[in-house]
Structure formats: structure tokens, C-alpha cells
C-alpha positions as CSV (number, residue, x, y, z in Angstrom):
1,M,9.3,93.2,68.2
2,K,6.7,90.9,66.6
3,G,8.4,88.4,64.2
4,D,12.0,88.5,66.3
5,R,13.0,84.6,66.3
6,V,15.6,82.6,67.8
7,E,16.4,79.2,66.3
8,I,18.2,76.6,68.6
9,V,20.1,73.8,67.0
10,V,20.4,70.9,69.7
11,D,22.3,67.6,69.5
12,A,20.0,64.6,69.9
13,G,22.2,61.8,69.9
14,D,22.3,60.3,66.5
15,T,20.6,63.6,64.9
16,T,20.1,67.0,65.5
17,R,16.7,68.7,66.2
18,T,16.1,72.5,65.4
19,Y,13.6,74.6,67.5
20,Q,12.4,78.1,67.2
21,V,10.8,80.7,69.7
22,V,9.1,83.4,68.0
23,A,7.7,86.6,69.4
24,S,4.1,86.3,68.5
25,R,2.7,89.4,69.3
26,A,3.3,92.9,69.0
27,G,5.6,94.4,71.8
28,R,7.0,91.2,72.6
29,R,10.8,90.3,72.3
30,V,12.9,87.2,72.6
31,E,15.6,87.1,75.0
32,T,18.6,84.6,75.4
33,S,20.6,83.7,78.7
34,V,23.0,81.2,79.4
35,R,23.2,80.2,83.1
36,R,24.9,77.5,85.1
37,G,25.2,75.2,81.7
38,V,21.5,75.9,80.8
39,V,20.7,78.1,77.6
40,E,17.3,79.9,78.3
41,V,15.4,81.4,75.5
42,S,12.2,83.3,76.7
43,E,9.4,85.4,74.9
44,V,9.0,88.4,77.0
45,T,6.4,91.1,77.0
46,R,7.0,94.7,77.2
47,S,6.5,94.8,80.9
48,G,8.9,92.0,81.6
49,S,6.6,89.2,82.1
50,V,7.7,86.0,80.7
51,V,5.1,84.3,78.4
52,R,6.9,81.3,77.4
53,T,10.7,79.5,77.8
54,A,12.6,77.0,76.4
55,R,15.7,75.3,78.2
56,F,18.5,73.3,76.7
57,M,21.5,72.0,78.1
58,A,24.4,74.3,77.1
59,T,26.6,71.0,76.1
60,R,23.8,69.8,73.7
61,V,23.6,73.1,71.9
62,L,25.2,73.3,68.6
63,A,24.1,76.6,67.4
64,L,21.8,79.5,68.7
65,V,20.8,81.8,65.8
66,E,19.1,85.0,66.7
67,Q,17.3,86.5,63.7
68,P,15.3,90.0,64.3
69,V,13.0,91.2,62.0
70,P,14.2,94.2,59.8
71,R,13.3,97.6,61.4
72,S,11.5,99.9,59.3
73,D,12.4,103.1,61.3
74,G,15.6,103.5,60.1
75,E,17.4,101.9,63.0
76,V,20.7,100.3,62.3
77,P,21.3,96.8,63.8
78,V,24.2,96.5,66.0
79,G,27.5,95.7,64.1
80,E,26.6,97.1,60.7
81,D,28.2,100.0,59.3
82,P,25.5,102.8,58.5
83,G,27.1,103.8,55.4
84,T,26.4,100.7,53.5
């Protein structure tokens, strides 16, 4: 969904660097995967086509923060209690 984003904090030797991958248009989403020591964050269309991808060595990634945009349709995010 437009506005979904993932922040990646990477160890760059003497400092850290922060990168963001954002779903830039309506209908796009951000997906993350970890394969063979590589963290891959991709912006994907509704049909599954990859628009852009960011790849990082898993040993260098310090934090991977997924920040979904708040849904207005009453959907409860995973892990939250619907009674609160």
C-alpha cells in the first residue's frame, strides 16, 4: 500500500547508514526476504513485478524496521489486540 516503508540500518565500518525503501504509488507494497546471507527489500506492484530492489549483506545489517501505513478500513495489524 502506498506509504508502506522499510528502513534498513547498515554497518558501514566506522559509522552506520540508514536506507529507506518506500511504496511510492497506490497498489504497490514493500517485501523483504533473507536468502543466502543477503537481505533483499523490494518494491512490488499488484501484479508481482519488481519495481526496484535494495540488497545488503546480512552480516552488515544492524536493523530492519518495517513501518506499515495505518489502514483506514478497520484492519487490525498482526500482533495487536483488537480490543485496545
